[in-house]
N, CA, C and O atoms as CSV, one atom per row, in Angstrom:
chain,resi,resn,atom,element,x,y,z
A,1,UNK,N,N,-0.368,-23.297,9.772
A,1,UNK,CA,C,0.279,-22.170,10.411
A,1,UNK,C,C,-0.008,-22.196,11.900
A,1,UNK,O,O,-1.070,-22.645,12.333
A,2,UNK,N,N,0.936,-21.716,12.668
A,2,UNK,CA,C,0.779,-21.770,14.123
A,2,UNK,C,C,-0.033,-20.614,14.688
A,2,UNK,O,O,-0.277,-20.569,15.894
A,3,UNK,N,N,-0.452,-19.686,13.851
A,3,UNK,CA,C,-1.332,-18.618,14.328
A,3,UNK,C,C,-0.623,-17.524,15.087
A,3,UNK,O,O,-1.133,-17.053,16.104
A,4,UNK,N,N,0.559,-17.100,14.615
A,4,UNK,CA,C,1.268,-16.006,15.259
A,4,UNK,C,C,0.333,-14.811,15.382
A,4,UNK,O,O,-0.197,-14.335,14.378
A,5,UNK,N,N,0.125,-14.325,16.596
A,5,UNK,CA,C,-0.863,-13.258,16.792
A,5,UNK,C,C,-0.423,-11.931,16.196
A,5,UNK,O,O,0.745,-11.547,16.268
A,6,UNK,N,N,-1.376,-11.256,15.615
A,6,UNK,CA,C,-1.147,-9.899,15.139
A,6,UNK,C,C,-1.415,-8.951,16.297
A,6,UNK,O,O,-2.496,-8.975,16.885
A,7,UNK,N,N,-0.446,-8.128,16.622
A,7,UNK,CA,C,-0.599,-7.183,17.716
A,7,UNK,C,C,-0.934,-5.805,17.161
A,7,UNK,O,O,-0.605,-5.478,16.021
A,8,UNK,N,N,-1.590,-5.010,17.986
A,8,UNK,CA,C,-1.946,-3.644,17.617
A,8,UNK,C,C,-1.546,-2.699,18.744
A,8,UNK,O,O,-1.195,-3.130,19.843
A,9,UNK,N,N,-1.606,-1.419,18.454
A,9,UNK,CA,C,-1.405,-0.395,19.478
A,9,UNK,C,C,-2.418,0.713,19.217
A,9,UNK,O,O,-2.906,0.846,18.094
A,10,UNK,N,N,-2.740,1.503,20.226
A,10,UNK,CA,C,-3.747,2.561,20.049
A,10,UNK,C,C,-3.330,3.580,18.993
A,10,UNK,O,O,-2.184,4.027,18.957
A,11,UNK,N,N,-4.271,3.933,18.147
A,11,UNK,CA,C,-4.042,4.960,17.138
A,11,UNK,C,C,-3.757,6.281,17.859
A,11,UNK,O,O,-4.582,6.726,18.656
A,12,UNK,N,N,-2.600,6.923,17.597
A,12,UNK,CA,C,-2.282,8.164,18.292
A,12,UNK,C,C,-3.137,9.356,17.848
A,12,UNK,O,O,-3.190,10.364,18.552
A,13,UNK,N,N,-3.809,9.259,16.690
A,13,UNK,CA,C,-4.666,10.346,16.197
A,13,UNK,C,C,-5.974,9.766,15.645
A,13,UNK,O,O,-6.227,9.854,14.444
A,14,UNK,N,N,-6.801,9.179,16.506
A,14,UNK,CA,C,-8.022,8.515,16.027
A,14,UNK,C,C,-9.042,9.460,15.396
A,14,UNK,O,O,-9.896,9.004,14.636
A,15,UNK,N,N,-8.983,10.739,15.680
A,15,UNK,CA,C,-9.924,11.688,15.099
A,15,UNK,C,C,-9.534,12.173,13.711
A,15,UNK,O,O,-10.317,12.849,13.045
A,16,UNK,N,N,-8.336,11.834,13.274
A,16,UNK,CA,C,-7.843,12.303,11.971
A,16,UNK,C,C,-7.692,11.110,11.031
A,16,UNK,O,O,-6.954,10.175,11.340
A,17,UNK,N,N,-8.375,11.127,9.897
A,17,UNK,CA,C,-8.140,10.058,8.931
A,17,UNK,C,C,-6.789,10.258,8.233
A,17,UNK,O,O,-6.556,11.291,7.604
A,18,UNK,N,N,-5.922,9.280,8.347
A,18,UNK,CA,C,-4.632,9.307,7.671
A,18,UNK,C,C,-4.318,7.897,7.197
A,18,UNK,O,O,-4.870,6.925,7.712
A,19,UNK,N,N,-3.444,7.787,6.230
A,19,UNK,CA,C,-3.176,6.508,5.600
A,19,UNK,C,C,-1.812,5.969,6.006
A,19,UNK,O,O,-0.831,6.708,6.085
A,20,UNK,N,N,-1.773,4.672,6.261
A,20,UNK,CA,C,-0.527,3.971,6.556
A,20,UNK,C,C,-0.275,3.012,5.401
A,20,UNK,O,O,-1.160,2.250,5.013
A,21,UNK,N,N,0.930,3.053,4.854
A,21,UNK,CA,C,1.292,2.203,3.723
A,21,UNK,C,C,2.504,1.368,4.122
A,21,UNK,O,O,3.566,1.913,4.423
A,22,UNK,N,N,2.347,0.056,4.123
A,22,UNK,CA,C,3.415,-0.846,4.527
A,22,UNK,C,C,3.738,-1.777,3.376
A,22,UNK,O,O,2.841,-2.407,2.815
A,23,UNK,N,N,5.004,-1.871,3.020
A,23,UNK,CA,C,5.443,-2.733,1.938
A,23,UNK,C,C,6.313,-3.845,2.507
A,23,UNK,O,O,7.264,-3.589,3.247
A,24,UNK,N,N,5.982,-5.062,2.159
A,24,UNK,CA,C,6.761,-6.235,2.573
A,24,UNK,C,C,7.371,-6.820,1.305
A,24,UNK,O,O,6.751,-7.675,0.672
A,25,UNK,N,N,8.580,-6.381,0.912
A,25,UNK,CA,C,9.133,-6.724,-0.392
A,25,UNK,C,C,9.759,-8.115,-0.492
A,25,UNK,O,O,10.152,-8.527,-1.583
A,26,UNK,N,N,9.863,-8.840,0.606
A,26,UNK,CA,C,10.522,-10.149,0.577
A,26,UNK,C,C,9.570,-11.264,0.991
A,26,UNK,O,O,9.962,-12.182,1.711
A,27,UNK,N,N,8.323,-11.186,0.540
A,27,UNK,CA,C,7.318,-12.172,0.917
A,27,UNK,C,C,7.562,-13.486,0.176
A,27,UNK,O,O,7.884,-13.495,-1.012
A,28,UNK,N,N,7.403,-14.589,0.898
A,28,UNK,CA,C,7.489,-15.910,0.276
A,28,UNK,C,C,6.356,-16.798,0.774
A,28,UNK,O,O,5.947,-16.741,1.934
A,29,UNK,N,N,5.871,-17.613,-0.141
A,29,UNK,CA,C,4.910,-18.665,0.180
A,29,UNK,C,C,5.285,-19.855,-0.698
A,29,UNK,O,O,6.358,-19.865,-1.301
A,30,UNK,N,N,4.415,-20.851,-0.774
A,30,UNK,CA,C,4.732,-22.042,-1.537
A,30,UNK,C,C,3.586,-22.352,-2.503
A,30,UNK,O,O,2.415,-22.251,-2.138
A,31,UNK,N,N,3.927,-22.726,-3.719
A,31,UNK,CA,C,2.924,-23.109,-4.702
A,31,UNK,C,C,2.248,-24.409,-4.257
A,31,UNK,O,O,2.935,-25.395,-3.989
A,32,UNK,N,N,0.913,-24.427,-4.173
A,32,UNK,CA,C,0.230,-25.636,-3.721
A,32,UNK,C,C,0.273,-26.781,-4.749
A,32,UNK,O,O,0.029,-27.936,-4.402
A,33,UNK,N,N,0.578,-26.462,-5.989
A,33,UNK,CA,C,0.647,-27.494,-7.041
A,33,UNK,C,C,2.013,-28.154,-7.115
A,33,UNK,O,O,2.117,-29.375,-7.233
A,34,UNK,N,N,3.076,-27.330,-7.045
A,34,UNK,CA,C,4.423,-27.844,-7.269
A,34,UNK,C,C,5.257,-27.968,-5.997
A,34,UNK,O,O,6.229,-28.723,-5.961
A,35,UNK,N,N,4.880,-27.232,-4.958
A,35,UNK,CA,C,5.693,-27.201,-3.749
A,35,UNK,C,C,6.892,-26.279,-3.864
A,35,UNK,O,O,7.704,-26.199,-2.943
A,36,UNK,N,N,7.013,-25.579,-4.993
A,36,UNK,CA,C,8.127,-24.656,-5.192
A,36,UNK,C,C,7.822,-23.315,-4.517
A,36,UNK,O,O,6.656,-22.961,-4.342
A,37,UNK,N,N,8.851,-22.580,-4.143
A,37,UNK,CA,C,8.599,-21.289,-3.488
A,37,UNK,C,C,8.053,-20.257,-4.460
A,37,UNK,O,O,8.417,-20.229,-5.636
A,38,UNK,N,N,7.166,-19.406,-3.941
A,38,UNK,CA,C,6.660,-18.244,-4.657
A,38,UNK,C,C,7.201,-17.008,-3.949
A,38,UNK,O,O,7.228,-16.950,-2.719
A,39,UNK,N,N,7.628,-16.034,-4.722
A,39,UNK,CA,C,8.191,-14.813,-4.174
A,39,UNK,C,C,7.360,-13.622,-4.626
A,39,UNK,O,O,6.797,-13.625,-5.721
A,40,UNK,N,N,7.289,-12.617,-3.787
A,40,UNK,CA,C,6.542,-11.426,-4.178
A,40,UNK,C,C,6.607,-10.337,-3.132
A,40,UNK,O,O,7.393,-10.385,-2.186
A,41,UNK,N,N,5.746,-9.349,-3.338
A,41,UNK,CA,C,5.598,-8.229,-2.416
A,41,UNK,C,C,4.161,-8.194,-1.933
A,41,UNK,O,O,3.226,-8.454,-2.690
A,42,UNK,N,N,4.004,-7.870,-0.666
A,42,UNK,CA,C,2.679,-7.616,-0.105
A,42,UNK,C,C,2.657,-6.152,0.309
A,42,UNK,O,O,3.486,-5.708,1.103
A,43,UNK,N,N,1.698,-5.405,-0.237
A,43,UNK,CA,C,1.524,-3.993,0.126
A,43,UNK,C,C,0.218,-3.875,0.899
A,43,UNK,O,O,-0.836,-4.304,0.430
A,44,UNK,N,N,0.302,-3.293,2.079
A,44,UNK,CA,C,-0.856,-3.094,2.947
A,44,UNK,C,C,-1.041,-1.596,3.125
A,44,UNK,O,O,-0.165,-0.915,3.658
A,45,UNK,N,N,-2.176,-1.087,2.681
A,45,UNK,CA,C,-2.495,0.327,2.817
A,45,UNK,C,C,-3.802,0.422,3.586
A,45,UNK,O,O,-4.798,-0.191,3.201
A,46,UNK,N,N,-3.804,1.194,4.680
A,46,UNK,CA,C,-5.036,1.301,5.468
A,46,UNK,C,C,-5.165,2.634,6.167
A,46,UNK,O,O,-4.187,3.337,6.419
A,47,UNK,N,N,-6.418,2.958,6.472
A,47,UNK,CA,C,-6.751,4.109,7.295
A,47,UNK,C,C,-7.184,3.534,8.632
A,47,UNK,O,O,-8.236,2.901,8.712
A,48,UNK,N,N,-6.399,3.737,9.687
A,48,UNK,CA,C,-6.746,3.135,10.979
A,48,UNK,C,C,-7.958,3.802,11.616
A,48,UNK,O,O,-8.283,4.956,11.337
A,49,UNK,N,N,-8.609,3.039,12.474
A,49,UNK,CA,C,-9.702,3.591,13.277
A,49,UNK,C,C,-9.162,3.772,14.689
A,49,UNK,O,O,-8.561,4.803,14.989
A,50,UNK,N,N,-9.360,2.811,15.541
A,50,UNK,CA,C,-8.889,2.931,16.933
A,50,UNK,C,C,-7.521,2.317,17.185
A,50,UNK,O,O,-6.872,2.623,18.186
A,51,UNK,N,N,-7.079,1.442,16.267
A,51,UNK,CA,C,-5.785,0.803,16.494
A,51,UNK,C,C,-4.996,0.669,15.195
A,51,UNK,O,O,-5.551,0.687,14.097
A,52,UNK,N,N,-3.681,0.532,15.363
A,52,UNK,CA,C,-2.743,0.370,14.251
A,52,UNK,C,C,-2.051,-0.981,14.397
A,52,UNK,O,O,-1.933,-1.513,15.500
A,53,UNK,N,N,-1.600,-1.525,13.283
A,53,UNK,CA,C,-0.871,-2.792,13.306
A,53,UNK,C,C,0.551,-2.571,13.802
A,53,UNK,O,O,1.223,-1.624,13.396
A,54,UNK,N,N,0.994,-3.449,14.675
A,54,UNK,CA,C,2.363,-3.411,15.179
A,54,UNK,C,C,3.225,-4.184,14.172
A,54,UNK,O,O,2.904,-5.324,13.837
A,55,UNK,N,N,4.309,-3.580,13.692
A,55,UNK,CA,C,5.045,-4.114,12.549
A,55,UNK,C,C,5.823,-5.401,12.833
A,55,UNK,O,O,5.917,-6.258,11.954
A,56,UNK,N,N,6.367,-5.555,14.006
A,56,UNK,CA,C,7.117,-6.790,14.293
A,56,UNK,C,C,6.183,-7.994,14.259
A,56,UNK,O,O,6.540,-9.034,13.706
A,57,UNK,N,N,5.000,-7.871,14.838
A,57,UNK,CA,C,4.060,-8.994,14.808
A,57,UNK,C,C,3.563,-9.232,13.379
A,57,UNK,O,O,3.296,-10.375,13.007
A,58,UNK,N,N,3.433,-8.171,12.573
A,58,UNK,CA,C,3.048,-8.330,11.166
A,58,UNK,C,C,4.121,-9.120,10.417
A,58,UNK,O,O,3.804,-9.998,9.614
A,59,UNK,N,N,5.372,-8.809,10.677
A,59,UNK,CA,C,6.476,-9.519,10.034
A,59,UNK,C,C,6.411,-11.013,10.358
A,59,UNK,O,O,6.538,-11.844,9.459
A,60,UNK,N,N,6.217,-11.359,11.623
A,60,UNK,CA,C,6.152,-12.771,12.003
A,60,UNK,C,C,4.892,-13.453,11.468
A,60,UNK,O,O,4.920,-14.639,11.137
A,61,UNK,N,N,3.804,-12.717,11.385
A,61,UNK,CA,C,2.582,-13.253,10.785
A,61,UNK,C,C,2.839,-13.626,9.315
A,61,UNK,O,O,2.490,-14.722,8.877
A,62,UNK,N,N,3.448,-12.708,8.569
A,62,UNK,CA,C,3.695,-12.961,7.152
A,62,UNK,C,C,4.715,-14.075,6.932
A,62,UNK,O,O,4.624,-14.805,5.945
A,63,UNK,N,N,5.677,-14.216,7.831
A,63,UNK,CA,C,6.666,-15.298,7.711
A,63,UNK,C,C,6.032,-16.680,7.793
A,63,UNK,O,O,6.596,-17.649,7.284
A,64,UNK,N,N,4.882,-16.784,8.419
A,64,UNK,CA,C,4.222,-18.080,8.565
A,64,UNK,C,C,3.813,-18.686,7.224
A,64,UNK,O,O,3.632,-19.899,7.123
A,65,UNK,N,N,3.666,-17.855,6.202
A,65,UNK,CA,C,3.243,-18.348,4.899
A,65,UNK,C,C,4.388,-18.992,4.115
A,65,UNK,O,O,4.161,-19.593,3.065
A,66,UNK,N,N,5.598,-18.870,4.617
A,66,UNK,CA,C,6.780,-19.357,3.901
A,66,UNK,C,C,6.667,-20.819,3.485
A,66,UNK,O,O,7.101,-21.182,2.392
A,67,UNK,N,N,6.103,-21.649,4.323
A,67,UNK,CA,C,6.013,-23.082,4.038
A,67,UNK,C,C,4.590,-23.552,3.810
A,67,UNK,O,O,4.303,-24.745,3.912
A,68,UNK,N,N,3.703,-22.627,3.504
A,68,UNK,CA,C,2.309,-23.002,3.293
A,68,UNK,C,C,1.964,-22.953,1.814
A,68,UNK,O,O,2.210,-21.949,1.145
A,69,UNK,N,N,1.398,-24.035,1.307
A,69,UNK,CA,C,0.952,-24.076,-0.074
A,69,UNK,C,C,-0.380,-23.370,-0.209
A,69,UNK,O,O,-1.381,-23.815,0.353
A,70,UNK,N,N,-0.403,-22.266,-0.953
A,70,UNK,CA,C,-1.623,-21.477,-1.070
A,70,UNK,C,C,-1.605,-20.699,-2.388
A,70,UNK,O,O,-0.566,-20.183,-2.801
A,71,UNK,N,N,-2.766,-20.621,-3.042
A,71,UNK,CA,C,-2.878,-19.836,-4.269
A,71,UNK,C,C,-2.870,-18.347,-3.935
A,71,UNK,O,O,-3.306,-17.943,-2.857
A,72,UNK,N,N,-2.369,-17.532,-4.870
A,72,UNK,CA,C,-2.241,-16.091,-4.657
A,72,UNK,C,C,-3.560,-15.435,-4.258
A,72,UNK,O,O,-3.595,-14.588,-3.365
A,73,UNK,N,N,-4.647,-15.833,-4.929
A,73,UNK,CA,C,-5.945,-15.214,-4.688
A,73,UNK,C,C,-6.429,-15.480,-3.255
A,73,UNK,O,O,-6.901,-14.571,-2.572
A,74,UNK,N,N,-6.306,-16.726,-2.816
A,74,UNK,CA,C,-6.702,-17.082,-1.448
A,74,UNK,C,C,-5.794,-16.402,-0.431
A,74,UNK,O,O,-6.258,-15.928,0.606
A,75,UNK,N,N,-4.521,-16.357,-0.726
A,75,UNK,CA,C,-3.537,-15.760,0.167
A,75,UNK,C,C,-3.821,-14.283,0.417
A,75,UNK,O,O,-3.860,-13.840,1.565
A,76,UNK,N,N,-4.020,-13.524,-0.653
A,76,UNK,CA,C,-4.241,-12.084,-0.525
A,76,UNK,C,C,-5.520,-11.795,0.264
A,76,UNK,O,O,-5.535,-10.920,1.130
A,77,UNK,N,N,-6.583,-12.529,-0.036
A,77,UNK,CA,C,-7.838,-12.330,0.691
A,77,UNK,C,C,-7.732,-12.776,2.147
A,77,UNK,O,O,-8.343,-12.163,3.023
A,78,UNK,N,N,-6.983,-13.813,2.414
A,78,UNK,CA,C,-6.796,-14.277,3.792
A,78,UNK,C,C,-6.028,-13.255,4.625
A,78,UNK,O,O,-6.374,-12.989,5.775
A,79,UNK,N,N,-4.983,-12.688,4.030
A,79,UNK,CA,C,-4.226,-11.651,4.740
A,79,UNK,C,C,-5.139,-10.477,5.067
A,79,UNK,O,O,-5.132,-9.977,6.192
A,80,UNK,N,N,-5.927,-10.035,4.087
A,80,UNK,CA,C,-6.866,-8.933,4.334
A,80,UNK,C,C,-7.820,-9.280,5.471
A,80,UNK,O,O,-7.996,-8.482,6.392
A,81,UNK,N,N,-8.433,-10.448,5.421
A,81,UNK,CA,C,-9.377,-10.854,6.476
A,81,UNK,C,C,-8.727,-10.858,7.855
A,81,UNK,O,O,-9.315,-10.375,8.823
A,82,UNK,N,N,-7.517,-11.402,7.944
A,82,UNK,CA,C,-6.817,-11.483,9.238
A,82,UNK,C,C,-6.450,-10.098,9.769
A,82,UNK,O,O,-6.580,-9.830,10.963
A,83,UNK,N,N,-5.990,-9.222,8.876
A,83,UNK,CA,C,-5.589,-7.882,9.316
A,83,UNK,C,C,-6.797,-7.044,9.722
A,83,UNK,O,O,-6.736,-6.299,10.701
A,84,UNK,N,N,-7.883,-7.160,8.983
A,84,UNK,CA,C,-9.114,-6.443,9.345
A,84,UNK,C,C,-9.615,-6.935,10.698
A,84,UNK,O,O,-10.037,-6.131,11.529
A,85,UNK,N,N,-9.575,-8.239,10.927
A,85,UNK,CA,C,-10.009,-8.788,12.220
A,85,UNK,C,C,-9.132,-8.278,13.360
A,85,UNK,O,O,-9.618,-8.070,14.472
A,86,UNK,N,N,-7.851,-8.077,13.091
A,86,UNK,CA,C,-6.931,-7.638,14.144
A,86,UNK,C,C,-7.081,-6.171,14.505
A,86,UNK,O,O,-7.040,-5.823,15.685
A,87,UNK,N,N,-7.255,-5.287,13.498
A,87,UNK,CA,C,-7.199,-3.854,13.821
A,87,UNK,C,C,-8.448,-3.063,13.445
A,87,UNK,O,O,-8.509,-1.865,13.725
A,88,UNK,N,N,-9.440,-3.684,12.824
A,88,UNK,CA,C,-10.711,-3.027,12.479
A,88,UNK,C,C,-10.500,-1.630,11.882
A,88,UNK,O,O,-10.937,-0.640,12.469
A,89,UNK,N,N,-9.838,-1.540,10.727
A,89,UNK,CA,C,-9.561,-0.234,10.132
A,89,UNK,C,C,-10.800,0.387,9.495
A,89,UNK,O,O,-11.820,-0.275,9.306
A,90,UNK,N,N,-10.690,1.649,9.176
A,90,UNK,CA,C,-11.753,2.315,8.414
A,90,UNK,C,C,-11.767,1.796,6.971
A,90,UNK,O,O,-12.821,1.594,6.367
A,91,UNK,N,N,-10.562,1.591,6.449
A,91,UNK,CA,C,-10.420,1.113,5.082
A,91,UNK,C,C,-9.080,0.400,4.984
A,91,UNK,O,O,-8.114,0.797,5.636
A,92,UNK,N,N,-9.017,-0.667,4.162
A,92,UNK,CA,C,-7.756,-1.375,3.976
A,92,UNK,C,C,-7.727,-2.019,2.595
A,92,UNK,O,O,-8.731,-2.532,2.101
A,93,UNK,N,N,-6.551,-1.977,1.993
A,93,UNK,CA,C,-6.300,-2.670,0.734
A,93,UNK,C,C,-5.021,-3.477,0.887
A,93,UNK,O,O,-4.014,-2.977,1.388
A,94,UNK,N,N,-5.070,-4.730,0.450
A,94,UNK,CA,C,-3.891,-5.586,0.419
A,94,UNK,C,C,-3.650,-5.955,-1.037
A,94,UNK,O,O,-4.545,-6.447,-1.724
A,95,UNK,N,N,-2.428,-5.711,-1.494
A,95,UNK,CA,C,-2.043,-6.059,-2.856
A,95,UNK,C,C,-0.903,-7.062,-2.778
A,95,UNK,O,O,0.125,-6.808,-2.151
A,96,UNK,N,N,-1.099,-8.189,-3.416
A,96,UNK,CA,C,-0.036,-9.183,-3.562
A,96,UNK,C,C,0.488,-9.114,-4.984
A,96,UNK,O,O,-0.253,-9.385,-5.929
A,97,UNK,N,N,1.752,-8.757,-5.150
A,97,UNK,CA,C,2.382,-8.738,-6.475
A,97,UNK,C,C,3.455,-9.811,-6.460
A,97,UNK,O,O,4.421,-9.742,-5.700
A,98,UNK,N,N,3.266,-10.803,-7.318
A,98,UNK,CA,C,4.128,-11.968,-7.288
A,98,UNK,C,C,5.044,-11.989,-8.501
A,98,UNK,O,O,4.633,-11.633,-9.605
A,99,UNK,N,N,6.289,-12.407,-8.293
A,99,UNK,CA,C,7.282,-12.392,-9.357
A,99,UNK,C,C,6.880,-13.360,-10.463
A,99,UNK,O,O,6.200,-14.356,-10.216
A,100,UNK,N,N,7.310,-13.053,-11.688
A,100,UNK,CA,C,6.910,-13.893,-12.820
A,100,UNK,C,C,7.358,-15.348,-12.656
A,100,UNK,O,O,8.448,-15.650,-12.170
A,101,UNK,N,N,6.469,-16.216,-13.084
A,101,UNK,CA,C,6.779,-17.640,-13.154
A,101,UNK,C,C,6.252,-18.105,-14.504
A,101,UNK,O,O,5.066,-17.950,-14.793
A,102,UNK,N,N,7.110,-18.665,-15.320
A,102,UNK,CA,C,6.695,-19.101,-16.642
A,102,UNK,C,C,6.269,-17.952,-17.529
A,102,UNK,O,O,5.452,-18.129,-18.433
A,103,UNK,N,N,6.828,-16.749,-17.271
A,103,UNK,CA,C,6.521,-15.595,-18.091
A,103,UNK,C,C,5.229,-14.879,-17.715
A,103,UNK,O,O,4.797,-13.978,-18.434
A,104,UNK,N,N,4.605,-15.262,-16.605
A,104,UNK,CA,C,3.348,-14.635,-16.180
A,104,UNK,C,C,3.546,-13.990,-14.818
A,104,UNK,O,O,3.994,-14.633,-13.869
A,105,UNK,N,N,3.202,-12.708,-14.739
A,105,UNK,CA,C,3.244,-11.979,-13.464
A,105,UNK,C,C,1.814,-11.807,-12.988
A,105,UNK,O,O,0.927,-11.489,-13.780
A,106,UNK,N,N,1.585,-12.015,-11.696
A,106,UNK,CA,C,0.238,-11.911,-11.136
A,106,UNK,C,C,0.211,-10.870,-10.030
A,106,UNK,O,O,1.119,-10.797,-9.202
A,107,UNK,N,N,-0.854,-10.059,-10.031
A,107,UNK,CA,C,-1.115,-9.094,-8.981
A,107,UNK,C,C,-2.565,-9.284,-8.530
A,107,UNK,O,O,-3.480,-9.309,-9.353
A,108,UNK,N,N,-2.764,-9.416,-7.217
A,108,UNK,CA,C,-4.100,-9.610,-6.651
A,108,UNK,C,C,-4.360,-8.484,-5.663
A,108,UNK,O,O,-3.534,-8.214,-4.790
A,109,UNK,N,N,-5.520,-7.818,-5.802
A,109,UNK,CA,C,-5.896,-6.713,-4.914
A,109,UNK,C,C,-7.186,-7.071,-4.193
A,109,UNK,O,O,-8.178,-7.429,-4.828
A,110,UNK,N,N,-7.175,-6.975,-2.869
A,110,UNK,CA,C,-8.364,-7.202,-2.048
A,110,UNK,C,C,-8.594,-5.964,-1.192
A,110,UNK,O,O,-7.655,-5.418,-0.613
A,111,UNK,N,N,-9.848,-5.523,-1.114
A,111,UNK,CA,C,-10.167,-4.273,-0.430
A,111,UNK,C,C,-11.306,-4.461,0.581
A,111,UNK,O,O,-12.245,-5.226,0.357
A,112,UNK,N,N,-11.188,-3.739,1.694
A,112,UNK,CA,C,-12.219,-3.709,2.743
A,112,UNK,C,C,-12.547,-2.251,3.028
A,112,UNK,O,O,-11.658,-1.400,3.073
A,113,UNK,N,N,-13.823,-1.975,3.219
A,113,UNK,CA,C,-14.249,-0.632,3.639
A,113,UNK,C,C,-15.259,-0.796,4.773
A,113,UNK,O,O,-16.243,-1.526,4.651
A,114,UNK,N,N,-14.990,-0.097,5.882
A,114,UNK,CA,C,-15.883,-0.143,7.044
A,114,UNK,C,C,-17.262,0.368,6.669
A,114,UNK,O,O,-17.397,1.387,5.991
A,115,UNK,N,N,-18.300,-0.359,7.123
A,115,UNK,CA,C,-19.657,0.090,6.788
A,115,UNK,C,C,-20.301,0.830,7.934
A,115,UNK,O,O,-21.444,1.274,7.818
């Protein structure tokens, strides 16, 4: 991946805990075993601290996975790690729900909580 930067902007209400829920329903990546495309949804739910994720840069960040062979478990945790590094939220959960392949549907949930 070329490392498309994730951009942020100042949280307009840093003193108030509130939740942001972002759904990316057209996510694609590639199966590392077969090279075939994987399709799914990525749901990002977080409570911002000082900054919020800018959505256009998030879209381009997620598009980078289109041609990358990666397992669902590694992918979901990597997205969480990258987003936490970018915006340092109070709390964040990333859920990857992938469409059935061979009759099996997979959902992976990764969570971060500020200490």
